[in-house]
N, C-alpha and C positions, 0 to 999 in steps of 0.2 A: 805638515806637508802630506799631500795626498800620495798614497802608495798603492798602485794598482795590484801588486802582488799580495800585499797584506790584506787588501780589500777582498780579493778573491778567496784568500784563505779563510777570512772571517765569514764570508758567505757560505763557504763549504762547511765550516764547523757549525754554523747556525743550522744549516740544512740537516747535517748528521744528528745534531742534538734534537731537532724537531722530530725526525723519524724515530730516534730512540725513545723519545718521550711518547710518541704515538704508540709504539709497540708496547711500552709499559702500561699506557693508559688502556689499551685494548685488552691486555691481560687482566688488569684490575677490573675492567668492566665485565669481563667474562666471569670473574669470581663473584662480583656483586650480583650479576644476573643469576648465577647458580643459587646464591643465598636467597634472593627474592623468590625464585622458583620453589625452593624448599618451603619458604614461609607461606606462599600461596597454597601449595599442595597440602600443607599441614593444617590449614585453617578450614576445617569442615563445618559447614553451616547446619544448624539443627533444622528439622522440618518446619518448626514454627518461626523461623527467622522472618523478620519483617521485610517488606518490599524495599525499604531504604537500605537495609543491611545488604540485601541481595544486589542492589544496584552498585553499591560501593565495592562489593566483592567482584562483580562483573567488570567494573572499571579497572580493578587491580589486575585481573586476568588479561584484559585487553592491553594494559600497559606493559605487562610482562611479554606478551606476544609481540607487541610493537618494538620493544627494546631488543628482543631477540633478532628481529629482522634488521634493525638499525645496526646491531653489532656486526652482522655478516657483511653489511654494505659499508661500514665505516672505513675511511681512508685518510683521516686526518684527526688531529686533536680537536678541531672544531666539531667534527662529526661526533666524537666521544662526548664533548660537552653537551651536545643536543641529546644524546642518548642518556647522559647523566640526569638531565632534567626529567626525562620520562621515568627513569628509575625512581627519582625522588617523588614524583606524583603517584606512582604505583605504591610506594611505601606509605604515603599518606593515606591512600585509599584503604590499605590493610589496617593502618592504625585506626581509621574511622570505623571499620568493621569491629575491631576489638573493643573500641570505646562504646559503641552502641550496644553490642552484645552484653557489656558489663553494666549497662544502664548509665553510662557517663556521657557528657556532652562531647560533641565532635572536637578533635584536637585542633589547636591553632595551626594555621598554615604558615609554618616557619621553615627555615632551611634545615638541612640534615644535622645530625649530631656532630659536633666539632671533633670529637675524639675518633669516631668511626662512622661514616655515613651508612654503613650496613645496619646500624642500630635503628635506623628510621628517622622520622622527623623529630626535631627538637621540641621540647615541651616547656622549657624554662631557660632563662638567662641567669648566669651566676658569675661571680668573680672567682677566678681560678688562677693560681700561680704555679708554674712548673718549678721543680727543684732548682734553687739558686737563681730563679728568674723573677721578673716583675709580674704583678697581677694584670690580668686582662679579662675582658668581658666576653664570655663565650656562650653559645647556645648548645644545650645538651639534651639528650634523651632522658627519660625517667630513670632508667637504670644507672646511667652515669651520674645523674644528679644525686641519687641516693648514695652511691659509692663516694663521691666527693664529700658529701655532708657527713659521712661516717669516717672520713679520713682514709678511705681505701683508694687505691689507684684505679682510675677509669680504664676500661678495656680499649686500648688504643689500636688503631691501624699502625702497623710497624714496618719500618724499612730496615733492611739488613745492610750494615756498614761494616765491611770486613768480616770479622768472625762474631759479630754481635748484632742483636736487633735493638733498635731504638724507636720511640714513637715518631711518626711521620713529621710532626711539627718540630721535633728536636733535631732532625737529620741535618738541616743546613749548618748547624753549629759544628757538625763533624767535618766540614770542609773549611773551617775557619782559617786554616793555614794556607789556603790557596787564594789567588787573586780573582778567581772566577765569581762574578756576581750571581746572586741567587734570586734577586727580585725580578719579577716579570713586569713588563710594561703593559701587558694585556691581562685582564682579569679572566680567570678560568673557574670552573666549578671545582668542587673538592676532589673529584676523581682525577682530573687532569693535573690539578695542583700537586697531588701526591706523586703522580707519574713524572712531572717535571722535576720535582725534588730528587727522585731516584735518578733521572737522566743526568742531572747536573752533578750529583755526587759521583756518579759513575765516570763522568767525563773528567772531573777534578782529581779523582783518585784512580788514575789509570792502572789497570791491571787488577782491580778489586771488583769482584762480582757483587752486584747489588740486586736484591729481590725484595718485593713487597708482599706482605701477607695481611689478610684481614683480621 
């Protein structure tokens, strides 16, 4: 039976969740942009660098500048999704510079590392299972691939739940005792997905502060 009061409350809650997710996404984007800026600044080209290397480096710089402007203007999670795409492209350009300077072929154009997009583009797909979980196929950066192959823990982006940090992909299980759904009907990029995870846990665990770190 249609209930106008309940419907208004649901719309209000959905709006509040969206705004909270946006604030979290913008904070994460700012952190990712800072890491990208440090990576760009730390990649000094030798005088003998080829024209191709210099072009990729220029594209990375332009991507960073563009993302910085988009961050200032962002007003929704959709805006942050578009910013995230620019960050991913800039990270690929940096990976291309490093590969060419090392005499290696250009990296494949894949999505970001599953464990933490700040790591840059994925270079491999592998089967990985979280503790007490089922195996899944994920795309990972070279560093995380080596860590998984040697039995070490990947360097995750983490979400704070209460007084502890957990990997962002594990965070939904922390709200298993609530009835609040965690699945989204709209697909988002990895940055907004992490922010939505934070916002939903914050809403389901009222009174517990949630923060995300790279």
